[in-house]
Backbone as CSV, one residue per row, in Angstrom:
resi,resn,N_x,N_y,N_z,CA_x,CA_y,CA_z,C_x,C_y,C_z
1,MET,-18.826,-2.174,-16.506,-18.850,-2.921,-15.317,-19.408,-2.250,-14.383
2,PHE,-18.735,-0.186,-14.192,-18.664,0.613,-13.553,-20.411,0.944,-13.594
3,LYS,-20.812,0.895,-14.855,-22.353,0.887,-14.997,-22.947,0.078,-14.502
4,ALA,-22.930,-1.274,-14.498,-23.659,-2.235,-14.176,-23.698,-1.679,-12.369
5,ILE,-22.765,-1.682,-11.796,-22.617,-1.655,-10.483,-23.208,-0.391,-9.591
6,LEU,-22.984,0.793,-10.722,-23.860,1.948,-10.034,-25.115,1.680,-10.212
7,LYS,-25.731,1.191,-11.135,-26.847,1.085,-11.335,-27.548,0.170,-10.679
8,GLY,-27.215,-1.341,-10.455,-27.309,-2.533,-9.273,-27.468,-1.856,-8.095
9,SER,-26.477,-0.759,-7.721,-26.654,-0.336,-6.386,-27.662,0.261,-5.957
10,VAL,-28.234,1.358,-6.880,-29.321,2.507,-6.774,-30.564,1.390,-6.757
11,GLN,-30.679,0.559,-8.042,-31.672,-0.329,-8.077,-31.736,-1.369,-6.834
12,LEU,-31.001,-1.755,-6.181,-31.430,-2.544,-5.021,-31.929,-1.773,-4.129
13,CYS,-31.180,-0.702,-3.968,-32.287,0.143,-2.716,-33.445,1.028,-2.782
14,LEU,-33.707,0.760,-3.914,-34.926,1.550,-4.541,-36.128,0.413,-4.556
15,THR,-35.917,-1.073,-4.849,-36.876,-1.688,-4.869,-36.864,-2.643,-3.977
16,ASN,-35.806,-2.094,-2.935,-36.275,-3.019,-1.374,-35.952,-1.590,-0.634
17,PHE,-36.851,-0.654,-0.530,-36.722,0.268,0.434,-37.515,0.090,2.000
18,ASP,-38.135,-0.872,1.791,-38.947,-1.520,3.149,-37.633,-2.022,3.806
19,ASN,-37.408,-3.183,2.896,-36.208,-3.737,3.633,-34.914,-2.963,4.115
20,LEU,-34.042,-2.208,3.306,-33.709,-1.158,3.765,-34.053,-0.209,4.966
21,ILE,-35.325,0.417,5.302,-35.349,0.670,6.484,-35.636,-0.562,7.820
22,LYS,-35.728,-1.725,7.285,-36.009,-3.073,8.263,-34.069,-2.827,8.605
23,ALA,-33.482,-2.813,8.061,-31.984,-3.220,8.527,-31.506,-2.083,9.024
24,ALA,-31.642,-0.936,8.617,-30.974,0.093,9.556,-31.991,0.790,9.926
25,GLY,-32.978,0.780,10.045,-34.321,1.651,10.964,-34.062,1.924,12.542
26,ALA,-33.812,0.671,13.281,-33.710,0.396,14.639,-32.574,0.693,15.175
27,TRP,-31.473,0.432,14.180,-30.224,1.128,14.932,-29.877,2.457,14.559
28,THR,-30.502,3.094,13.567,-30.448,4.367,13.136,-31.154,5.113,14.663
29,VAL,-32.561,4.476,14.891,-33.357,5.186,16.346,-32.322,5.560,17.343
30,VAL,-31.444,4.164,17.616,-30.616,4.432,18.644,-29.357,5.358,18.838
31,LEU,-28.855,5.170,17.484,-27.912,6.652,17.160,-28.206,7.870,17.178
32,ILE,-29.730,8.076,16.983,-30.058,9.141,16.816,-30.324,9.604,18.591
33,LEU,-30.626,8.653,19.330,-30.994,9.043,20.542,-29.724,9.371,21.479
34,LEU,-28.808,8.479,20.753,-27.243,8.584,21.048,-26.497,10.252,21.028
35,ASN,-27.083,10.365,19.792,-26.613,11.871,19.770,-27.466,13.070,20.217
36,ILE,-28.498,12.834,20.632,-29.484,13.720,21.077,-28.984,13.549,22.938
37,THR,-28.361,12.316,23.416,-27.879,12.538,24.568,-27.167,13.143,24.360
38,HIS,-26.297,13.337,23.535,-24.532,13.781,23.304,-24.845,15.472,23.264
39,GLN,-25.979,15.598,22.939,-26.112,16.882,22.460,-26.215,17.277,24.162
40,MET,-27.392,17.145,24.783,-27.933,17.219,26.275,-26.670,17.315,26.816
41,ALA,-25.977,16.585,26.939,-24.450,16.832,27.689,-23.624,17.275,27.304
42,GLY,-23.632,18.464,26.401,-22.488,19.334,25.690,-21.559,18.428,24.799
43,PHE,-21.998,18.091,24.619,-20.644,17.253,23.458,-20.993,17.559,22.035
44,GLY,-21.608,18.512,21.745,-22.265,18.944,20.664,-20.776,20.523,20.679
45,ASN,-20.341,20.684,21.803,-19.339,22.060,21.703,-18.171,21.758,22.125
46,GLN,-17.245,22.023,21.250,-16.003,21.800,21.168,-15.322,22.209,22.900
47,ALA,-15.646,23.505,23.001,-15.142,24.024,24.117,-15.474,23.366,25.391
48,THR,-17.285,23.149,25.656,-17.612,21.674,26.536,-16.821,20.543,26.465
49,ILE,-16.463,20.117,25.297,-15.622,18.862,25.361,-14.346,18.988,25.678
50,GLN,-13.639,20.239,25.732,-12.248,20.247,25.901,-12.179,20.044,27.832
51,GLN,-12.993,20.882,28.013,-13.457,21.160,29.345,-13.612,19.856,30.301
52,MET,-14.603,19.410,29.408,-14.431,17.550,30.160,-14.083,17.120,30.361
53,ALA,-12.692,16.885,29.323,-11.643,15.969,28.983,-10.750,16.242,30.145
54,ARG,-10.636,17.856,30.702,-9.615,18.512,31.605,-9.986,17.453,33.186
55,GLN,-11.205,17.940,33.235,-11.881,17.713,34.580,-11.955,16.588,34.640
56,ASN,-12.475,15.668,34.203,-12.648,13.867,34.576,-12.432,13.100,33.067
57,PRO,-11.039,13.322,32.681,-10.791,12.561,31.735,-11.260,10.966,31.215
58,GLY,-11.012,10.502,32.674,-11.453,9.035,32.884,-13.254,8.383,32.093
59,GLN,-14.306,9.312,33.114,-15.406,9.394,32.107,-15.453,9.763,31.019
60,PHE,-14.770,10.857,30.871,-14.806,11.644,29.091,-15.000,9.916,28.087
61,TRP,-13.046,9.729,28.271,-12.937,8.771,27.426,-13.713,7.529,27.431
62,PHE,-14.217,6.975,28.517,-15.415,5.716,28.692,-16.720,6.289,27.935
63,VAL,-17.238,7.414,27.880,-18.284,7.799,26.896,-17.659,7.661,25.463
64,MET,-16.870,8.439,25.547,-16.517,8.269,24.201,-16.078,6.672,23.415
65,THR,-15.173,6.092,24.409,-15.440,4.644,24.074,-16.628,3.873,23.812
66,VAL,-16.978,4.023,24.518,-18.877,3.320,24.527,-19.663,4.057,23.256
67,SER,-19.550,5.435,23.076,-20.452,5.705,21.940,-19.708,5.428,20.350
68,ILE,-18.167,4.975,20.514,-17.633,4.713,19.268,-17.689,2.636,18.984
69,VAL,-18.071,2.130,20.182,-18.273,0.831,19.871,-19.623,0.442,19.447
70,LEU,-20.468,1.423,19.964,-22.094,1.420,19.820,-22.188,1.425,18.131
71,GLN,-21.599,2.371,17.833,-21.581,2.668,16.500,-21.196,1.737,15.770
72,LEU,-19.976,1.167,15.506,-19.390,0.467,15.019,-20.807,-1.151,15.055
73,ILE,-20.891,-1.648,16.373,-21.855,-2.363,16.262,-22.945,-2.270,15.641
74,ALA,-23.735,-1.292,15.548,-24.599,-1.022,15.022,-24.393,-1.069,13.400
75,SER,-23.293,-0.181,12.845,-22.810,-0.299,11.358,-22.677,-1.930,11.197
76,SER,-21.965,-2.999,11.933,-21.548,-3.893,11.562,-23.217,-4.833,11.488
77,SER,-24.377,-4.722,12.167,-25.524,-5.563,12.276,-26.050,-5.060,11.299
78,ILE,-26.056,-3.659,10.603,-26.641,-3.093,9.171,-25.768,-3.931,8.026
79,ALA,-25.016,-3.875,8.280,-24.335,-3.978,7.067,-24.463,-5.742,6.867
80,VAL,-24.716,-6.388,8.074,-24.396,-7.856,7.930,-25.613,-8.158,7.101
81,ALA,-27.376,-7.632,7.991,-28.487,-7.721,7.676,-28.813,-7.205,5.937
82,TRP,-28.064,-6.293,5.257,-28.163,-6.122,3.927,-27.409,-6.783,3.273
83,HIS,-26.438,-7.197,3.568,-25.531,-8.129,2.600,-26.208,-9.543,2.549
84,ARG,-26.423,-10.082,3.958,-27.257,-11.473,3.467,-28.723,-11.352,2.918
85,PHE,-29.008,-9.901,3.145,-31.037,-9.870,2.480,-30.738,-10.037,0.866
86,ALA,-29.245,-8.699,0.510,-29.381,-9.191,-1.209,-28.494,-10.007,-1.393
87,LEU,-27.478,-10.882,-0.932,-26.829,-12.100,-1.155,-27.926,-13.722,-0.837
88,LEU,-28.139,-13.194,-0.035,-28.605,-14.427,0.659,-30.535,-15.014,0.694
89,GLY,-30.699,-13.670,0.229,-32.441,-13.008,0.354,-32.968,-13.393,1.919
90,GLU,-32.267,-13.260,2.841,-32.480,-13.468,4.080,-33.299,-11.881,4.432
91,ARG,-34.722,-11.746,4.489,-35.110,-10.734,5.001,-34.626,-10.069,6.730
92,PRO,-34.625,-8.940,6.971,-34.170,-8.442,7.986,-35.728,-8.151,9.254
93,ALA,-35.795,-8.715,10.112,-36.887,-8.567,11.158,-37.381,-6.837,11.114
94,MET,-38.458,-6.808,11.481,-38.888,-5.279,11.748,-38.117,-4.623,12.290
95,ILE,-37.428,-4.923,13.613,-37.227,-4.187,14.386,-35.718,-4.889,14.461
96,HIS,-34.644,-4.674,13.712,-33.386,-5.570,13.523,-32.238,-4.774,14.279
97,LEU,-32.176,-5.485,15.568,-31.323,-5.036,16.469,-30.115,-6.084,16.898
98,ARG,-29.944,-7.042,16.093,-29.086,-8.193,16.298,-27.560,-7.913,16.352
99,PHE,-26.793,-8.684,16.935,-25.824,-8.925,16.904,-24.890,-9.798,17.650
100,GLY,-24.751,-11.298,16.301,-24.770,-12.343,17.007,-23.270,-12.891,16.206
101,ARG,-22.904,-13.812,16.198,-21.866,-14.456,15.201,-21.284,-13.701,14.272
102,PRO,-22.290,-13.809,13.157,-22.197,-13.015,11.994,-21.606,-11.526,11.860
103,GLU,-22.059,-10.834,12.828,-22.018,-9.626,13.410,-20.746,-9.362,13.649
104,PHE,-20.509,-10.240,14.527,-18.790,-10.065,15.457,-17.757,-10.345,14.399
105,ARG,-17.959,-11.269,13.756,-17.202,-11.649,12.487,-16.857,-10.534,11.748
106,TYR,-18.271,-9.443,11.223,-18.037,-8.582,10.271,-17.194,-7.153,11.065
107,PHE,-17.688,-7.704,12.199,-16.705,-6.187,13.313,-15.860,-6.645,13.097
108,LEU,-15.261,-7.710,13.590,-13.577,-8.214,13.659,-12.867,-7.565,12.189
109,TYR,-13.334,-8.267,10.452,-12.945,-8.030,9.353,-13.008,-6.028,9.123
110,SER,-14.114,-5.531,10.027,-14.112,-3.802,9.673,-12.886,-3.825,10.290
111,LEU,-12.422,-3.567,11.428,-11.458,-3.504,12.138,-10.086,-4.145,11.086
112,LEU,-9.920,-4.961,10.659,-8.942,-5.374,10.278,-8.850,-4.423,8.920
113,LEU,-9.958,-4.162,8.141,-9.962,-3.253,7.073,-9.480,-2.050,7.452
114,ALA,-9.968,-1.587,8.713,-9.733,0.143,8.838,-7.950,0.254,9.227
115,LEU,-7.812,-0.952,9.823,-6.004,-1.036,10.259,-5.420,-1.143,8.917
116,LEU,-5.894,-1.457,7.775,-4.936,-1.862,6.478,-5.123,-0.287,6.012
117,MET,-6.111,0.257,5.796,-6.319,1.417,5.195,-5.647,2.501,6.312
118,VAL,-5.302,2.732,7.528,-4.698,3.599,8.339,-3.277,3.160,8.095
119,LEU,-2.948,2.132,7.675,-1.509,1.701,7.381,-1.195,2.375,6.039
120,VAL,-2.106,2.203,5.240,-1.678,2.621,3.867,-2.179,4.007,3.913
121,VAL,-2.528,4.751,4.713,-2.827,6.459,4.499,-1.425,6.846,4.712
122,ALA,-0.624,6.337,6.088,0.142,6.346,6.817,1.346,6.350,6.207
123,GLY,1.290,5.325,5.098,2.594,5.264,4.369,2.907,6.315,3.270
124,ILE,1.940,6.403,2.696,1.656,7.461,1.286,1.837,8.529,1.952
125,ALA,1.443,8.920,3.130,1.898,10.426,3.872,3.328,10.682,3.870
126,PHE,4.444,9.369,4.684,5.388,9.488,4.721,6.170,9.513,3.359
127,LEU,5.673,8.971,1.903,6.117,8.634,0.929,5.996,10.244,0.595
128,ALA,5.058,10.532,0.564,4.765,11.909,0.374,5.439,13.124,0.878
129,LEU,5.959,12.692,2.077,6.509,14.201,2.691,8.366,13.660,2.436
130,VAL,8.568,12.291,1.870,10.097,12.273,1.666,9.929,12.890,0.076
131,VAL,9.457,12.615,-0.679,8.976,12.762,-2.323,9.148,14.535,-2.082
132,THR,8.237,14.924,-1.516,8.205,16.107,-1.103,9.829,16.786,-0.703
133,TRP,10.073,16.317,0.008,11.253,17.085,0.571,12.364,17.057,-0.507
134,MET,12.417,15.761,-1.044,13.571,15.276,-2.377,13.485,16.514,-3.509
135,ILE,11.986,16.804,-3.772,11.952,17.530,-4.355,12.327,18.987,-4.212
136,SER,11.611,19.548,-3.112,11.974,21.099,-2.358,13.998,21.161,-2.477
137,GLY,14.471,20.197,-2.133,15.907,20.553,-2.482,16.408,21.257,-1.041
138,LEU,15.668,21.401,0.011,15.799,21.796,0.918,16.347,21.595,1.858
139,PRO,16.801,21.701,3.243,16.923,20.766,4.230,15.813,20.371,5.217
140,PHE,16.001,19.663,5.787,14.577,19.008,6.583,14.585,19.859,7.418
141,ASP,12.906,20.927,6.731,11.952,21.641,8.084,10.813,21.269,7.553
142,TRP,9.953,22.137,8.171,8.759,22.215,7.898,8.139,23.272,6.741
143,SER,9.041,23.817,5.898,8.872,24.553,5.005,8.096,24.044,3.554
144,PHE,8.656,22.436,3.390,7.967,21.459,2.145,6.842,21.198,2.697
145,MET,6.056,21.050,3.869,5.547,20.614,4.284,3.689,20.865,3.427
146,PRO,3.324,21.961,2.873,2.331,22.397,1.802,2.094,21.701,1.128
147,PRO,2.692,21.169,0.221,2.814,20.213,-0.882,2.099,18.774,-0.225
148,VAL,2.830,18.104,0.563,2.468,17.351,1.236,0.905,16.348,1.208
149,PRO,-0.052,17.289,1.625,-1.471,16.860,1.469,-1.679,16.543,0.174
150,ALA,-1.565,17.159,-0.840,-1.909,16.881,-2.506,-1.095,15.555,-3.162
151,PHE,-0.177,15.540,-2.499,0.947,14.146,-3.169,0.313,13.099,-2.067
152,ALA,-0.428,13.361,-1.247,-0.579,11.874,-0.722,-2.321,11.932,-1.271
153,LEU,-2.803,12.891,-1.414,-4.350,12.820,-1.713,-4.047,11.567,-3.039
154,ILE,-2.930,12.106,-4.040,-2.866,11.420,-5.766,-2.623,10.034,-4.706
155,GLY,-1.831,9.824,-4.493,-1.726,8.618,-3.613,-2.527,7.515,-3.175
156,PHE,-3.509,8.342,-2.769,-4.418,7.790,-1.793,-5.560,7.261,-3.084
157,VAL,-5.394,7.954,-3.723,-6.445,7.867,-4.858,-5.700,6.494,-5.908
158,LEU,-4.600,6.687,-6.381,-4.382,5.685,-6.865,-4.292,4.256,-6.100
159,VAL,-4.118,4.032,-5.117,-4.098,2.864,-4.130,-5.699,2.209,-3.884
160,SER,-6.633,3.406,-4.296,-8.476,3.237,-3.805,-8.786,1.565,-4.532
161,PRO,-8.508,1.375,-5.569,-9.318,0.451,-6.506,-8.592,-1.103,-5.564
162,VAL,-7.213,-1.037,-5.031,-7.178,-2.125,-4.109,-7.487,-2.274,-2.963
163,LEU,-8.083,-1.037,-2.197,-8.905,-1.231,-0.903,-10.335,-1.625,-1.358
164,MET,-10.692,-1.087,-2.372,-12.347,-1.524,-2.721,-12.115,-2.932,-2.787
165,ARG,-11.117,-3.562,-3.363,-10.953,-5.105,-3.973,-10.963,-5.859,-2.251
166,VAL,-9.895,-5.340,-1.711,-10.099,-5.691,-0.087,-11.361,-5.806,0.546
167,GLY,-12.056,-4.744,0.152,-13.490,-4.289,0.736,-14.192,-5.690,0.516
168,LEU,-14.098,-6.351,-0.397,-14.889,-7.363,-0.936,-14.957,-8.199,0.704
169,MET,-13.748,-8.730,1.425,-14.136,-9.448,2.274,-15.249,-9.102,3.159
170,LEU,-15.591,-7.775,3.229,-16.570,-7.702,4.326,-18.037,-8.726,3.863
171,PRO,-18.422,-8.368,2.574,-19.785,-9.253,2.409,-19.603,-10.609,2.342
172,ALA,-18.273,-11.084,1.792,-17.788,-12.485,2.140,-18.232,-13.066,3.677
173,ALA,-17.608,-12.398,4.366,-17.666,-12.643,6.108,-19.205,-12.357,6.334
174,ALA,-19.532,-11.757,5.830,-21.539,-11.515,5.956,-22.148,-12.925,5.959
175,VAL,-21.852,-13.425,4.921,-22.623,-14.669,4.369,-21.901,-15.848,4.100
176,ASP,-21.205,-15.828,5.040,-20.516,-16.808,5.830,-19.363,-17.631,4.947
177,GLU,-19.034,-16.771,3.764,-17.780,-17.235,3.176,-16.485,-16.174,3.521
178,PRO,-15.922,-16.370,4.830,-15.087,-15.506,4.775,-13.401,-15.586,3.891
179,MET,-12.658,-14.461,3.782,-11.584,-14.534,2.841,-10.459,-13.667,3.477
180,GLY,-9.320,-13.949,3.252,-8.637,-12.787,3.977,-7.972,-11.692,3.082
181,PRO,-7.813,-10.468,3.295,-7.492,-9.308,2.085,-6.883,-9.814,0.850
182,PHE,-5.456,-10.510,0.944,-4.873,-10.846,-0.197,-6.195,-11.971,-1.123
183,ARG,-6.615,-12.688,-0.708,-7.257,-13.550,-1.357,-8.577,-12.150,-2.419
184,ALA,-9.312,-11.491,-1.161,-10.354,-10.641,-1.741,-9.793,-9.763,-2.697
185,ASP,-8.793,-9.531,-2.661,-8.157,-8.861,-3.534,-7.811,-9.102,-5.158
186,ARG,-7.250,-10.803,-4.622,-7.608,-11.810,-6.145,-9.045,-11.934,-6.980
187,PHE,-9.505,-11.946,-5.686,-11.096,-12.140,-5.949,-11.798,-11.042,-6.746
188,GLY,-11.551,-9.889,-6.511,-12.130,-8.407,-6.905,-11.481,-8.145,-7.802
189,LYS,-10.661,-8.981,-8.928,-9.950,-8.813,-9.770,-10.757,-7.592,-10.933
190,GLY,-10.020,-6.520,-11.409,-11.322,-6.092,-12.475,-12.338,-5.050,-11.933
191,LEU,-12.585,-5.055,-10.514,-13.734,-4.663,-9.913,-13.164,-3.688,-9.094
192,GLY,-11.910,-3.249,-9.129,-11.585,-1.640,-8.351,-12.035,-0.617,-8.793
193,TRP,-11.421,-0.009,-9.713,-11.890,1.514,-10.354,-13.364,1.712,-11.006
194,PRO,-14.235,0.411,-11.086,-15.403,0.716,-11.137,-15.968,0.557,-10.042
195,MET,-15.633,0.278,-8.658,-16.195,0.318,-7.291,-16.214,1.620,-6.797
196,ALA,-14.871,2.322,-7.318,-14.399,3.761,-6.450,-14.877,4.748,-7.246
197,PHE,-15.356,4.712,-8.382,-15.864,5.622,-9.628,-17.486,5.364,-9.163
198,ALA,-18.081,4.012,-8.782,-19.225,4.314,-8.242,-19.691,5.094,-6.799
199,THR,-18.773,4.707,-6.019,-18.751,5.176,-5.193,-18.817,6.804,-4.814
200,ILE,-17.890,7.176,-5.574,-17.566,8.520,-5.855,-19.020,9.609,-6.329
201,CYS,-19.493,8.556,-7.440,-20.650,9.057,-8.111,-22.225,8.911,-6.790
202,LEU,-21.978,8.043,-6.016,-22.965,8.506,-4.871,-22.803,8.969,-4.109
203,ILE,-21.842,9.658,-3.658,-21.370,10.422,-2.733,-21.651,12.000,-3.050
204,ILE,-21.000,12.194,-4.052,-21.459,13.712,-4.554,-22.954,14.228,-4.104
205,PRO,-23.944,13.372,-4.922,-25.016,14.080,-4.617,-25.348,13.969,-2.782
206,PHE,-25.001,13.466,-2.266,-25.230,13.614,-0.528,-24.439,14.629,-0.162
207,MET,-22.912,14.891,-0.540,-22.303,16.283,-0.553,-22.961,17.458,-0.193
208,VAL,-24.038,17.403,-1.519,-24.665,18.379,-2.103,-25.663,18.784,-1.231
209,LEU,-26.624,17.668,-0.946,-27.352,17.498,0.354,-27.304,17.445,1.736
210,ASP,-25.658,17.354,2.006,-25.612,18.044,3.308,-25.718,19.714,3.560
211,PHE,-24.819,19.786,2.280,-24.633,21.415,2.575,-26.023,22.025,2.610
212,ALA,-26.995,21.290,1.305,-28.524,22.346,1.465,-29.131,21.918,3.077
213,ILE,-29.078,20.573,3.590,-29.351,20.379,5.171,-28.969,21.457,5.951
214,THR,-27.784,21.816,5.845,-26.521,22.556,6.991,-27.512,24.168,6.787
215,PHE,-27.593,24.698,5.070,-28.078,26.066,4.887,-29.464,26.025,5.132
216,LEU,-30.049,25.080,5.254,-31.627,24.951,5.349,-31.913,25.393,6.872
217,ILE,-30.989,24.440,7.685,-31.025,24.715,9.278,-30.502,26.355,9.705
218,ALA,-29.633,26.261,9.140,-28.704,27.851,9.453,-30.179,28.974,8.608
219,GLY,-30.589,28.653,7.914,-31.824,29.805,7.723,-33.168,29.632,8.426
220,ILE,-33.392,28.894,9.034,-34.813,28.461,9.991,-33.923,28.613,10.995
221,GLY,-32.752,28.533,11.679,-32.040,28.909,13.193,-32.653,29.898,13.851
222,SER,-32.708,31.103,13.407,-33.238,32.057,14.269,-34.320,32.034,14.557
223,GLU,-35.590,31.416,13.952,-36.673,31.613,14.249,-37.592,30.427,15.207
224,LEU,-36.707,29.430,15.534,-36.890,28.280,16.520,-35.854,28.098,17.443
225,PRO,-36.418,27.573,18.703,-35.487,27.336,19.625,-34.282,26.337,19.180
226,GLN,-33.401,26.389,20.080,-31.835,25.969,19.215,-32.002,24.281,19.435
227,ILE,-32.898,23.912,20.650,-32.979,22.639,20.820,-33.557,21.980,19.931
228,LEU,-35.334,22.531,19.312,-35.721,22.221,18.389,-34.718,22.356,16.910
229,VAL,-34.287,23.079,16.512,-33.355,23.266,15.339,-32.519,22.140,15.391
230,GLY,-31.524,21.595,16.811,-30.481,20.177,16.861,-31.571,19.774,16.386
231,LEU,-32.750,19.187,17.109,-33.025,18.093,16.799,-33.775,17.929,15.226
232,GLN,-33.893,18.629,14.652,-34.068,18.899,13.331,-33.242,18.361,12.550
233,PHE,-31.532,18.710,12.541,-30.666,18.822,12.170,-30.244,17.194,12.447
234,ILE,-30.359,16.497,13.686,-30.024,15.308,13.954,-30.952,14.302,13.135
235,MET,-32.478,14.487,12.967,-33.402,13.923,12.351,-33.224,13.685,10.571
236,LEU,-32.889,14.506,10.267,-32.768,14.757,8.788,-31.414,14.333,8.280
237,LYS,-29.976,14.519,9.036,-28.947,13.524,9.391,-28.818,12.062,9.106
238,GLY,-29.935,11.905,10.297,-30.099,10.536,10.545,-30.557,9.338,9.320
239,LEU,-31.765,10.428,8.748,-32.144,10.107,7.661,-31.344,9.743,6.477
240,GLU,-30.286,10.882,6.380,-29.756,11.063,5.255,-28.514,9.943,5.243
241,GLN,-28.126,9.605,6.801,-27.117,8.645,6.828,-27.286,7.224,6.629
242,ILE,-28.741,6.769,6.611,-29.400,5.721,6.477,-29.274,5.525,5.328
243,ILE,-29.821,6.193,4.324,-29.664,6.420,2.966,-28.004,5.721,2.149
244,ILE,-27.196,6.926,3.007,-25.813,6.821,2.086,-24.995,5.344,2.227
245,THR,-25.300,5.572,3.617,-24.810,4.268,4.595,-25.054,2.650,3.595
246,VAL,-26.475,2.362,3.228,-26.930,1.230,2.337,-26.770,1.467,1.075
247,LEU,-26.455,2.268,0.391,-26.013,2.536,-0.777,-24.780,2.229,-1.161
248,LEU,-24.077,2.613,-0.017,-22.214,2.219,-0.011,-22.280,0.701,-0.069
249,LEU,-22.993,0.208,0.678,-22.906,-0.997,1.454,-23.427,-1.967,-0.245
250,SER,-24.082,-1.168,-0.894,-24.663,-1.795,-1.998,-24.014,-2.160,-2.933
251,VAL,-22.743,-1.240,-3.165,-21.660,-0.984,-4.055,-20.982,-2.413,-3.867
252,ILE,-20.568,-2.805,-2.619,-19.373,-3.858,-2.789,-20.231,-5.266,-2.807
253,THR,-21.713,-4.890,-2.328,-22.465,-6.141,-2.397,-22.467,-6.814,-3.846
254,VAL,-23.374,-5.652,-4.719,-23.187,-6.159,-6.466,-22.076,-6.410,-6.681
255,ALA,-20.881,-5.979,-6.546,-19.539,-5.964,-7.135,-19.061,-7.731,-6.553
256,TYR,-19.736,-7.665,-5.178,-19.435,-9.240,-4.675,-20.281,-10.239,-5.591
257,ALA,-21.486,-10.015,-5.508,-22.415,-10.979,-6.620,-21.865,-11.186,-7.914
258,HIS,-21.087,-9.843,-8.287,-20.335,-10.152,-9.979,-19.275,-11.287,-9.688
259,ALA,-18.687,-10.940,-8.496,-17.410,-11.733,-8.288,-17.745,-13.061,-7.776
260,ARG,-18.294,-13.439,-7.393,-18.867,-14.449,-7.025,-19.585,-15.741,-8.163
261,ARG,-20.270,-14.484,-8.849,-20.490,-15.140,-10.282,-19.485,-15.894,-11.222
262,ARG,-18.364,-14.766,-11.478,-17.320,-15.139,-12.176,-16.402,-16.528,-11.681
263,HIS,-16.706,-16.401,-10.371,-15.791,-17.251,-9.747,-16.575,-18.875,-9.675
264,GLU,-17.865,-18.720,-9.791,-18.510,-20.021,-9.944,-18.267,-20.345,-11.165
265,MET,-18.688,-19.486,-12.154,-18.349,-20.126,-13.691,-16.907,-20.757,-13.991
266,THR,-15.920,-20.282,-13.221,-14.572,-20.544,-13.673,-14.146,-21.492,-12.760
267,ALA,-14.387,-21.868,-11.653,-13.841,-22.514,-10.553,-14.932,-23.265,-9.590
268,GLY,-15.555,-22.943,-9.412,-17.090,-23.768,-8.801,-16.892,-22.550,-7.512
269,PRO,-17.840,-23.219,-6.840,-18.834,-22.668,-5.760,-17.533,-22.239,-4.813
270,ILE,-17.674,-21.214,-3.748,-16.234,-20.743,-2.888,-16.423,-21.620,-1.685
271,ASP,-14.846,-22.012,-1.722,-14.878,-22.952,-0.235,-14.002,-21.971,0.631
272,PRO,-14.611,-21.744,1.665,-14.312,-20.580,2.356,-12.760,-21.077,3.098
273,ALA,-12.714,-22.411,3.224,-11.771,-22.840,3.623,-10.076,-22.772,2.953
274,VAL,-10.355,-22.183,1.591,-9.209,-22.181,0.551,-8.661,-20.822,1.067
């Protein structure tokens, strides 16, 4: 199943690259313009950000909130367009900037998944803290903190298949077949580890590419004006972000399609009311 999900995700993107660009292109341009605006306003510099937060915290948090919400809206719109194309055959418009009822529902389910992930990470971190303290046999102080991240990482890896299965509620919401996290977990039975491994296999090449882009920009940085170097970096990162975002969306799309076929063979069509 791992090979099927990985191969299906890559093929879905490669054979439909025009629709990939349609689904994500317009929103990516919007986000690139937002990043350029942030760079020009000094948000790319940590010292400037700290100074803005101290001098005018209201304006600073307003700008940050608007930026985060816009990025969430964009990611929801892109995801719904890609899920509906892959699962229902709906082709995105040439300039896709839609945010309607399906996108809003997807947005809410995304927030729910993010909340579940935060709770899981917090729980794992707390458990890792307790386990590390018990193993150390020392009085409660910060001397046993260094091993905590390692325990937390191991714990997160162990629960990642569950989070991947729960993530199937996102494509379900996109194609008007909404389901809660517990039902999504049951719906994706046996698909957690294949999805997790496929995601890792797709992320690693882009981590290498990210390093190469940073190295390349740093190499030519001394020969070009700083603003031009920054624009090149933003453009390259924008294109990279389009591809990796849709690839990772394709993982849960392909997994959901498999789970839906399996469900229809055994229990009939999905009933959103169940």
